[in-house]
C-alpha positions as CSV (number, residue, x, y, z in Angstrom):
1,M,-7.4,-23.8,-49.9
2,T,-9.5,-21.6,-51.8
3,V,-8.8,-17.8,-52.8
4,R,-12.0,-17.1,-50.6
5,M,-10.4,-18.5,-47.6
6,I,-6.6,-17.1,-47.8
7,V,-8.6,-13.2,-48.4
8,S,-10.5,-13.9,-45.4
9,S,-7.7,-15.2,-43.4
10,A,-5.5,-12.0,-44.4
11,A,-8.2,-9.9,-43.6
12,L,-8.7,-11.3,-39.9
13,V,-4.9,-11.3,-39.1
14,L,-5.2,-7.3,-40.1
15,A,-8.1,-6.8,-38.1
16,I,-6.4,-8.5,-35.1
17,A,-2.9,-7.1,-35.6
18,A,-4.6,-3.5,-35.9
19,S,-6.6,-3.9,-32.5
20,A,-3.3,-5.4,-30.8
21,C,-1.3,-1.9,-31.9
22,A,-4.5,0.2,-30.7
23,A,-4.6,-1.3,-27.3
24,G,-1.3,-2.6,-26.0
25,P,-0.2,-3.1,-22.8
26,G,0.2,0.5,-20.9
27,R,-1.7,2.1,-23.0
28,T,-4.0,5.1,-21.3
29,P,-6.2,7.9,-22.9
30,S,-4.0,10.9,-23.4
31,G,-3.9,13.0,-20.7
32,Y,-5.6,10.5,-18.1
33,N,-2.3,9.9,-15.7
34,E,-2.2,13.6,-16.0
35,Q,-5.8,14.0,-14.7
36,M,-5.3,11.5,-12.1
37,D,-2.6,13.9,-10.8
38,R,-3.9,16.8,-10.4
39,L,-7.2,15.1,-8.7
40,A,-5.3,13.5,-6.2
41,A,-3.1,16.5,-5.3
42,D,-6.0,18.7,-5.2
43,C,-8.0,16.1,-3.2
44,R,-4.8,15.9,-0.5
45,A,-4.4,19.5,-0.3
46,R,-8.2,19.6,0.9
47,G,-7.6,17.3,3.8
48,G,-8.8,14.4,1.4
49,I,-8.6,10.7,-0.2
50,L,-9.3,10.1,-3.9
51,T,-11.6,7.3,-4.0
52,P,-13.1,5.4,-6.8
53,I,-17.1,5.7,-7.1
54,P,-18.4,2.1,-7.4
55,A,-19.5,0.9,-10.7
56,A,-18.0,4.0,-12.3
57,S,-16.0,3.5,-16.1
58,T,-16.3,6.6,-18.1
59,G,-12.7,6.7,-19.0
60,R,-12.7,10.3,-17.6
61,P,-10.9,10.4,-13.9
62,E,-13.4,13.3,-12.6
63,T,-16.5,11.3,-13.0
64,D,-14.8,7.9,-11.9
65,F,-13.5,9.3,-8.7
66,A,-14.5,11.3,-5.5
67,C,-12.8,13.1,-3.0
68,R,-13.6,11.8,0.3
69,I,-12.9,14.0,3.2
70,T,-11.9,12.7,6.3
71,G,-11.6,15.5,8.8
72,G,-11.9,19.0,9.4
73,A,-14.5,19.4,6.9
74,S,-16.9,21.6,9.3
75,R,-18.4,25.0,8.4
76,I,-18.7,25.5,12.5
77,P,-15.5,28.0,13.5
């Protein structure tokens, strides 16, 4: 092996190791689960179900999910 191959291989290994640490299994953005829990609780309190919006993948639960009210949402007394 030449020195150039060794150096480029070492750089590649370090890059892969760094990316594996950053995106390990079970990692979620900071506070994502707490936001999801809060949104779900607010939605249930209004008599709805939290449903995903198709093709939404922003990483923010408030824009990726909608509260679908399933009953009793009339303004008529």
